[in-house]
C-alpha positions as CSV (number, residue, x, y, z in Angstrom):
1,X,-47.7,57.2,24.2
2,X,-44.2,55.8,23.5
3,X,-41.4,56.3,25.9
4,X,-38.6,58.6,24.9
5,X,-36.5,55.7,23.7
6,X,-37.6,52.1,23.1
7,X,-35.5,49.5,21.4
8,X,-36.4,47.2,18.6
9,X,-34.0,44.3,18.9
10,X,-33.2,42.2,15.8
11,X,-32.1,38.7,16.4
12,X,-30.7,36.6,13.6
13,X,-31.8,33.0,14.0
14,X,-28.9,30.7,15.0
15,X,-27.6,28.4,12.4
16,X,-29.2,25.0,12.3
17,X,-27.3,22.3,14.1
18,X,-24.8,20.6,11.9
19,X,-25.0,23.3,9.3
20,X,-22.0,23.2,6.9
21,X,-21.8,27.0,6.5
22,X,-23.2,26.9,3.0
23,X,-25.0,30.1,4.1
24,X,-23.7,33.0,6.1
25,X,-25.9,36.0,6.9
26,X,-25.7,39.2,8.9
27,X,-27.7,42.3,9.8
28,X,-26.7,45.9,9.1
29,X,-27.7,46.7,12.7
30,X,-29.0,44.8,15.6
31,X,-30.9,47.5,17.4
32,X,-33.2,50.2,16.2
33,X,-34.1,53.1,18.5
34,X,-37.8,54.1,18.5
35,X,-38.3,57.6,19.8
36,X,-41.4,59.9,19.7
37,X,-40.0,61.2,16.3
38,X,-39.6,57.7,14.8
39,X,-40.9,57.7,11.2
40,X,-39.9,54.2,10.2
41,X,-36.7,52.6,9.2
42,X,-35.3,49.8,7.1
43,X,-33.0,46.9,8.0
44,X,-30.5,45.5,5.7
45,X,-30.1,41.7,5.7
46,X,-27.0,40.5,3.7
47,X,-24.8,37.5,3.4
48,X,-23.1,35.0,1.1
49,X,-23.6,31.4,0.0
50,X,-21.1,28.7,-0.8
51,X,-22.6,28.0,-4.2
52,X,-24.3,30.5,-6.7
53,X,-27.9,31.4,-6.1
54,X,-30.6,33.1,-8.2
55,X,-32.0,32.6,-11.6
56,X,-31.0,29.3,-13.3
57,X,-29.0,27.9,-10.4
58,X,-31.7,25.9,-8.7
59,X,-30.8,27.6,-5.4
60,X,-32.7,30.5,-3.8
61,X,-32.6,32.6,-0.6
62,X,-35.7,33.5,1.4
63,X,-35.6,36.0,4.3
64,X,-38.4,36.1,6.9
65,X,-38.7,38.7,9.7
66,X,-41.2,38.3,12.5
67,X,-42.0,40.7,15.3
68,X,-43.0,40.0,18.9
69,X,-46.4,38.3,19.2
70,X,-49.4,40.3,20.5
71,X,-53.0,39.6,21.3
72,X,-55.5,41.0,18.9
73,X,-59.3,41.0,18.7
74,X,-61.2,41.4,15.5
75,X,-64.8,42.4,15.9
76,X,-67.6,42.8,13.4
77,X,-70.2,45.6,13.9
78,X,-73.8,44.8,13.3
79,X,-76.8,47.0,12.9
80,X,-79.6,46.8,15.5
81,X,-82.6,49.1,15.3
82,X,-80.6,51.5,13.2
83,X,-77.6,51.6,15.5
84,X,-74.2,50.0,14.9
85,X,-73.2,47.8,17.9
86,X,-70.4,45.4,18.5
87,X,-71.2,42.0,17.1
88,X,-69.3,38.6,16.9
89,X,-65.6,38.7,17.5
90,X,-62.5,36.5,17.4
91,X,-59.5,36.9,19.7
92,X,-56.1,35.9,18.4
93,X,-53.8,35.5,21.5
94,X,-50.5,35.5,19.6
95,X,-50.4,37.5,16.4
96,X,-47.0,38.5,15.0
97,X,-46.8,42.3,15.4
98,X,-44.7,42.4,12.2
99,X,-44.1,39.9,9.4
100,X,-42.1,40.3,6.2
101,X,-40.9,37.9,3.6
102,X,-38.5,38.4,0.7
103,X,-36.8,36.1,-1.7
104,X,-34.7,35.8,-4.8
105,X,-38.0,34.4,-6.2
106,X,-41.5,34.3,-4.8
107,X,-41.7,31.7,-2.0
108,X,-44.5,29.7,-3.8
109,X,-42.1,29.1,-6.7
110,X,-39.3,28.0,-4.5
111,X,-40.9,25.6,-2.0
112,X,-43.9,23.3,-2.0
113,X,-47.0,23.9,0.1
114,X,-46.0,21.5,2.9
115,X,-42.5,23.0,3.2
116,X,-43.9,26.6,3.2
117,X,-46.4,25.7,6.0
118,X,-43.7,24.0,8.1
119,X,-41.4,27.0,7.8
120,X,-44.2,29.6,8.3
121,X,-43.5,31.2,4.9
122,X,-46.2,33.4,3.5
123,X,-49.1,35.2,5.1
124,X,-51.4,32.2,4.6
125,X,-49.0,30.1,6.8
126,X,-48.8,32.4,9.8
127,X,-50.2,30.3,12.6
128,X,-53.2,32.1,14.0
129,X,-55.1,30.4,16.8
130,X,-58.3,32.1,17.8
131,X,-61.0,32.1,20.5
132,X,-64.6,33.1,20.0
133,X,-66.0,33.1,16.5
134,X,-64.0,30.7,14.3
135,X,-65.3,32.0,11.0
136,X,-62.5,32.4,8.4
137,X,-63.9,35.9,7.7
138,X,-62.1,37.1,10.9
139,X,-58.7,35.7,9.8
140,X,-59.3,37.5,6.5
141,X,-60.1,40.7,8.2
142,X,-57.0,40.5,10.4
143,X,-54.9,39.9,7.3
144,X,-56.4,42.9,5.6
145,X,-55.8,45.1,8.7
146,X,-52.2,44.1,9.0
147,X,-51.4,44.5,5.3
148,X,-53.0,47.9,5.0
149,X,-51.0,49.0,8.0
150,X,-47.8,47.9,6.3
151,X,-47.1,45.4,9.1
152,X,-47.5,42.2,7.2
153,X,-45.6,42.2,3.9
154,X,-44.8,39.5,1.3
155,X,-41.9,40.2,-1.1
156,X,-41.3,43.8,0.1
157,X,-38.3,43.8,-2.2
158,X,-36.7,41.0,-4.1
159,X,-33.5,39.7,-2.6
160,X,-30.7,41.1,-4.7
161,X,-27.8,38.8,-5.8
162,X,-24.4,40.1,-6.8
163,X,-21.7,37.9,-8.2
164,X,-23.8,34.9,-7.8
165,X,-23.1,34.4,-4.1
166,X,-23.6,37.7,-2.3
167,X,-27.2,38.6,-1.4
168,X,-29.0,41.5,0.3
169,X,-32.5,42.7,1.0
170,X,-33.8,45.9,2.7
171,X,-36.9,45.2,4.9
172,X,-39.0,48.3,5.6
173,X,-40.2,48.9,9.1
174,X,-43.1,51.3,9.3
175,X,-43.5,53.9,12.0
176,X,-46.1,51.8,13.8
177,X,-43.8,48.8,14.5
178,X,-44.0,47.5,18.1
179,X,-40.8,47.5,20.2
180,X,-39.4,44.1,21.2
181,X,-37.4,41.2,19.8
182,X,-37.6,40.6,16.0
183,X,-36.5,37.3,14.7
184,X,-34.7,37.3,11.3
185,X,-34.4,33.9,9.5
186,X,-32.5,33.4,6.3
187,X,-33.1,30.2,4.3
188,X,-31.1,28.7,1.5
189,X,-33.4,26.5,-0.7
190,X,-32.1,24.0,-3.1
191,X,-34.2,21.7,-5.4
192,X,-37.4,22.5,-3.5
193,X,-35.9,21.8,0.0
194,X,-34.4,23.9,2.7
195,X,-30.7,23.2,2.5
196,X,-29.5,25.7,5.2
197,X,-31.2,28.0,7.7
198,X,-29.8,30.8,9.8
């Protein structure tokens, strides 16, 4: 059972060293209280860019939110003599409890495969080490479970752009989110490369 009040702390990633402030981003709130009556919430990520972004500009904004890592075991049931019993399993020691990705365009249109993997953009690029059974079916099952629970989301809402330079996105947090520190990263992409990162 949840405590009377638990905090979900949102941390905006620090600007990359040497950043020229081509990108400035903020959060609408840095703490979300989770009580026994918590039914979910949404966080607003907003900011501005030095140059126009969006359609036809060659520049895009991607927003990634990651929750605290948790261990998780995925188990397959097998039938033995007419009874269903626990079968092979895989344990993932550090699974993001929450993951959301939004952008002015889909991330696969903005960055190449290698760049997306390096920046952990997209559900396929979440690093998942496992112990036990190594079959890809367990990773697929984990992905299905998290997506169905609303805890792993790709493009929950497109990042909205106003006036060419102001952007914002609402990231939904379901009622089942885990308390802890959440990392929010905002990336400015130009010509297929990450130009700025906060």
